[in-house]
N, C-alpha and C positions, 0 to 999 in steps of 0.2 A: 567755317571752322577757323577760329583764331589760331595764330602761331605764337609760340612762346620759346624763348631762348633762355636756358639756365646755365650759368657758370657754377662750378662746384657741384656738378651733377653726380659725381661719385661719392659725395659725402652723405651723411645722415639726412640733412635737410633737403638736399637735392633729390634724393631718391623718394622721400615722402611727397615732396612738391610735384615731382614728375608723375607719381601715381595719382595725385589729386587732379592735376590738370588733364591727364589722359582720361580720367573718369568723367571730366566735364566736357569732353569732346575736342580738346585742343590737339593740334599738331605740335609735338614737343621736340625741341632740339636741345642737345646737351653739348656744352663746350668741353672738349677733352684735350688734355695737355700731353704732348710728347708722343712719339711713336711707340707702339706696343705697350700702351699704358696698362699695367697689370689689373687695374680696376674696371677696364672695359667690359670684361666678362661678367662682372657683378651687375653692371647696369643692364646689359643684354639679358641676363637671367631674370632680374627682378622687374624690369620695365622694358620688355622687348619692343614696345611701340616707339620708344625714343630713337630719334635719328642723331647720331653723334657727328659733330663737326670739329675739325682741328682748330686750336687757338690757344692763346696764352695771354693772361692779363698784363704781362709786361711788354706785349707787342701789339701796338695799335693797328697796324695793317692786317694782322691776323684776326683781330676783333671786328674790323670793318668787313672782312671777307665772310666771317661767321654771320654777321647781321644780314649781309646780302644773300647768303645761302639759305638762311632761315626765313627771310622776309618777316621778321618778328613784329608782332603787335605789342608784345610785352617782353621785357627783359628782366630777369631776376638775377642779381649779382650775389651769389652765395659763395663764390670762390674766395678763399683766404687761407693763410697759415693760421689756424685757429687754436692751436694748443698754447695756452698762456705761458706755461713753464718753459717751453722751447723758445719762446720769443726773447728771453734773456740771452740764450746761447747764439741765436741767429737774429739779432735785432735788425740789421740792415736788410736781410732777406725778408723778414716780416714786414718791414716798412715798404719795401718794393712791391710786394704782392698784396698785402692787406690794406695798405694805405694808397700808394701810388697807383695800384691796379684799378682803384675806383675812378681816379682821375682819367686813366687811360680809356676805360670803357665809356665814361661820360663824353670824352672827347671823340671817341669813335662814333657814338650816337649823334653828336652834333654834326660831324662830317657826313654821316649817313643821311641825316635830314636834309642837309644842303644839296647833296647829290641826287637823292631819290624823292625828295618832297614827302617823306613819310616820317611820322613822329611816334616811335614806340614809347609806351609807358615803361618807367624804370623803377625797380625796387632795389634798395640798398640794405643789406643785412648789417645793421648797426648792432651794438652790444651793450649789455649792462656793465661790462668791464670799463666802459668809458666813465662811469661814475666814480670808480676807484675809492678814493678817500671821501666817503659820502658826506655831503653837506646838508642833506635833507632826508628824512625818513617818514614815509616811503618815498621812493624816487619817482618823479614825474617827467614829462617832456620838457619842463622848465628848469629842472634841477641843474645846478652847476656841474660841469664835467671836470673831473680831477683824476685822470687815469694814473694807475700805479704799475704799469708794465709796458714794455715796448708794444705789445699787442694792443693794449688799451689806447695808447697814443696813436697808433696807426688807424684804429677804428674811429677815433675822434677826427683825424684828418679826412677820412672817407666820408664821415657823417657831414662835416661842414662843407666839404666839396660838393656833396649832393645838394645841400641847401643852396649853395652859391650858384650852381648850374640851374637850379629851379628858378631862382630869383633873377639871374642874369639873362637866361635864354628862354624862359617860359616853359621849360621842360616839365612834363608830368613825372616828377621824380620824388618818390616817397622813401622814407627810412623807417624800418621797424626796429625799435630799440628792444631787442629780444633779451629777456633774462634767461638764465640757464634752462635749457630744454634737452631732454634726454630720451633714450629709447634703447631697445635691444641692438639697434644699428650703430650706437655710439662707439667710437674708437676705444680700444682698451687702455689707452693712455689717459683718458679722462677719469676723474675720481669716481663718478657713479658706476661706470663700467668696470673700473679697477676693483671696486668693492663687490659688485654683483658677481663678477667672475671668480674672485677669490673666495667668496662665501660658498659658491657652488663647489669649487674645488676642495675646500676644507670639509664640507659636508660629505663629499665622496672619498675623502681620505687621500687626495692627490697633493695637498700641501698643508702645512701646519699653522702658518700665520700670514697676516697681511701687514705690511710696513707702511705707515702713514705719516703725514706731516701734521699740520695744525688741525686739531679736532674740534676747535671752537668756532671756526669760520662758519658763517651762515649764508645760505643761498636761497633764492626763490626758484624752485625746480618745477618744471612742467613737462608735458609730453610733446615731443617734436611734431608728432602727427597733428596735434591741435594747433601748433604755432604756425605751420606752413599755410593753414587755412587763412590765418590773419594776413599773411603776405598777399595772397590772392585778393582778399577783400579790399586791401589798400588800393590796388590798381583798378578796382571797379568804381572807385569814387570819382565824382566830377572834378574835384580838386585834389592835388597832391598835398600830402602833409606828413608829419612824423608822429609815430605812435609807440608808446610803451606797451609791450606785450609780456604779461606776467600773470602769475596766479594771485598775487597779493598776500601770499603766505611765505614764511621763512622757516628753514629747518637747518640745524647744525650738522656738521659731519658726524658727530656722535649720534644724532637721531637717524641719520642715514645708515650707520652701522647697526644700530639697534633694530631698525625696521628690517634691514636685509637679513640679518642673522635670525630674526624671528620667523622669517618665511620658511627657513629650513629646520625650525624647531630648536634652535640654539638661543635660548633667552639671555644667557650671560655671554656677551661677546668679548669681554675684557681679556680673557686668557689667549685670545687669538689675534690680538692687535698690539703692535709695537710701534712706537713713534721713533722717528729718526730725523735729525736736523737737516739731512740732505734733501728732504722733501718739503722744507719750509721755503716759501717765496722770499726773495730779497725785500720786497715791500708787499705786505699782505693786504688784501681787500677783506675787511672783517665782516661787513654786513651789507647784503644786497636784498632789497625787497621792493618790488615795483607796484605802482598804482595804475591798474589797467582801465581806469574809469573812462578815459577818452575813447579807447578802443571799444569798450562795452557800449558807450552811448552813441558813437558815430558809426562804427562798423557793425555793431550788433554781435561782436565776438565775445566769447567766454570759453575758458578751458573746460574740457569734459573729464579728463583723467586726473584724479586726485593723487597726491604724493604717495600714499600707501599702495595704491593700485599700480603706479608707475614702478616703484621699487619691486613689487611682486612680479610684475611683467618681466623685468630685466633679470631677476634672479632665476625665475622659472625657465626663461630662454637659455641662460647660461648653464643651468643644470642639464637641460636636454642636449645642448651642444657638447658639453664635457662628457656626458654619457656616451654619445656617438663617437667622439674622438678617441676615447679610452676603453670603449667596450665594457663599461661598468654596469 
């Protein structure tokens, strides 16, 4: 049974990936940060087979101890401060965790290999936010990176650091350039979950409106459960490489609102939505749409859940959650 170590185990992707790997017969270890981490119970409830180990992406010795404890064959680095809007408020912290954290775990892997003569395969969670001010539509693995947020800049650092360690030390280190991927497990601060939760609450009479920023921004949205399968596929290849993981379709925030409100039978969403400049990004990323041709041809990967299904899944989940919370 192979061993896998996942950083960011408490996040949306970490939970889906852990479920996938457990289902494939892996011994799964999850890196958990801090004592009495409040999300520990979530992992234990959803994926009780996971063994949690202490560690921090800012601390190389703790990462080395986690590698030794897990005897990992595969390492998936999903840990990051991943909320783009927050990255302007905490730019240095975002850089330390999301950017330098990649360097730290790669360096821990290099030291681990020297000490134990073991070479775990490595996956880095890169992001479509690296494209930022896009210079090619759709975006491919060769598209120029032009990030427009501290988060995007940090992801570019991690992405190129992964390539550098692959080329310099012969590591089996791959990056998945994942476009937006959502699920009912998405944090409420992200726009898709913000919308799905608000729509559910409006339908149940628990709130009157949703306040939004730019409604014209377009994103390539897929289902997180599909995307973690691509991560695993990358580490099964003979050679490491970088892959765009996307649906190849783009939808605006307006389309997201229209689809979400339609799920609850509210076809005219405009009376319930108000725009506010506070929710506008200092530098907006207007259009992201990925070309997953390489992943399709080399990995045999393709998304299964379409955009309308994804939105319906999230709204229905939030309807059930809000009904339980408020006894409606």
